[in-house]
N, C-alpha and C positions, 0 to 999 in steps of 0.2 A: 504494500500500500504506500509506504513512504517513498519507495523508488518511483512508483507511478505518479505520485503527487509531485515529486521533484522534477520528473520529466515534463509534466504538464506545466509546471512553473517555468521551466526553461524554454518552452516553445516560443512564447511571446518575445523575449529578448533576442533569441536566435533569429526569429523571423524579422525583427527590426534590424538586426545586424546584417542580414543578407539583402535587405531591401533598401537600406538608407546608407548615406555616406556619413562622414564625421560631423557634418553640419545638420544632420537630420533631414536632408532632402532625399526624395525618392531617386535612388540610383542603385538598382540591383547589381550585386557583385557578379563578376564573371568567373571568380574563383570557384572551383568545384568543391573544395573542402568544407566551407561553411554550409553549402547546400546539403552536402552529405550528412553533416552533423545535425542540421535541422531535420532532415528526413528520418535519420535514425532515432533522434529524440522523440519525434512525433509518433513514430512507429512503436517505440517502447511504451510511450504513454498510452497509446490506443490498445495495445495488446494487454498490458498489465491491468488497466482499468476496465477494459472490456471483458477480461476473464476474472474479475473480482470475485464472482460467486464460486468459481472453481478453485480459486486460490484461498478462499476462506475469509476474505475481508469485506465482502458485501453479500448480504443475504436478503432477499426480498420476502414478501409475505408468504409466497408459495414455499420458499425454502424453510421458513420458520414452521409452517404448518406441516412440512414433510417430517420434521423432527418432533413436533408436538402433534402427532398424528391421530390421537384419540380426541373425539369431539362429543360433547353433550350440549344440548340446547333446549331452551324453553321459549316462552313468548318474550322474555326480557333479555336474556344473555345467551351467548354462544361461547362455551368454554373449550379451549384447546389446551391439551396437556399431553405429557409423555407417559410411558408405562410405569414410571416410578411412583406416580400418584395413584393410590389405591382407589378402586371404583366407588366405594362408600364415601371416601373423602371428596372425590370429584363431585358426587351428587350433592353433598353438603355445601361445597363451595358454590356450585351452580344455584342452589336454593338461596344461599346467602347473597349472591350477586343479584338475583331477582328482587330479593327483599330490599337490599340497599338501593337498587335502581328506583323502586317504587317510593321508598322513603325519601330519597333525594328529590324526586319529582314532586312529591307532596310538599316538602319543605320550601322549594323554590317556586311552587305554583305553576309547574309546567306539565305537559303531557308525557306519558310514557309511550313515545311514538317511534322509537328506534331500537334496534337490537344492538346491544353492546358486545363487542368481541373481547373476551378475557383470555389472555395468554398466560399460563402458569408454567414457569420453567422449573426444572428439577432443582437447580441451584444457581448461584451467581455466576459460576463459570460458564454454564450452558447459556445463560442469558447474555453474558458478555460476548460469547462467541457468535451467537445468532443475531443479536440486535445491537451490540456495541455498548451496553450499559451494565455496569456492575455496581451493586451497593446502593441502587436508587430505584424507586418505583417510577415507571414511565407511563404517562397518560398522553394519548394522542387524540385530543378532542375533535380535530378535523376528520379523523377516521373512525371515531367511536371505539377506540381501542384502549385497553389497559394491559400493561406488561409487568408481571410480578414474578418473583421467585420465592420459593419456600412458603407460599401462602397456605394458611389453614383457615377453615371456616370460622367466622366470627372475628377475624383479624380486622382491626380498625382501619388499616391502610386501605382496604377495599372500599370502605365507606367514604374515606377522604377522596380517593380517585374517582369514585362514582359521582361525588358532588361536583368535581371539576368537569366531568362530562355533561352532567345534566344542567349545571349552572351556566354553561357557555352561551346558550341561547338567551337566557334571562339577562345575563350581565352585559353581553356584547351585542346582542341582536344578530349574531352570526348564525347563518343557516347552513346546515350540511346538506349537500346534494345527495 
């Protein structure tokens, strides 16, 4: 990831170097070396960042759901989790998610009109590897998602994150498509 980011960062100055003279005027260089350097840097950036999912530094929702392959849902929440979460615990977490969704909506005076996606990771390491965050709860209000690790039914963090999701329409007027 760092090498790809460095390559992307170097493309603009290299492009400027091959297209301008010392005074900043447009004058493409006729020397082949700088053009080759630009082409190689751009190619490295494209390959590394384009293969981020295979190299393990960029995972999209489908990749997360591949690892958190077990799903339970009701009218309020859709729970994605891995096999480490016991089925009875998953059912209790799903019920708690629905309860907290309804409670937050009642508190803020809003409708329970959207499904919340709850992703429960086995531990902080898995969460960091799949979505880039360790040691912090992540709420994505624009996607109606909550990402937590080590969650147990009744944990107050779920209520806090649910209030962030439900309150966004009330507080900001922001509407999710």
